[in-house]
C-alpha positions, 0 to 999 in steps of 0.5 A: 526885749530892749529897744534902741533908737538910731540917731535918725529915728530920734531926729525924725521924732523931734522934727515931727513933735516940733512941727505938730506943736507949731500946728496946735499946742499939745498936738506934739504930745498926742503924736508922742503918745501914739508913737509910744503906743505903737512901740509898745505893740512892737515890743509885745509882738515884734513880728506882727508887722510886715517886712517892707524892705530887706529886713525892715518892718513897718508899723503905722502910727495911729492918727498920724501919717507916720510909720515906724521902721524897725528891725529885729536883732538878736537881743533888741529891736532897733528903730531906724526911722519914724517916717512921714508917709507923705514923703517920697522915700527916694528923697530921704538921705 
């Protein structure tokens, strides 16, 4: 199954990567590795994760307080957000 990122999800990943790299050199790459591992789990079994809202499923990212929110479409999985779980979801744009 194909994987597609929205612009928002790309921005989420870039911002988180930059923040973790400022905390400790290399930590951003560890974050990306954990995101990739979670995405591989989603691709292997997209229905494994619970529906959190409407048609959006949420996959927690190991080691980091983030979740990947995605939907299962006809021929693809769409990653809508890589959300920092410490945020108030009502404050998102």
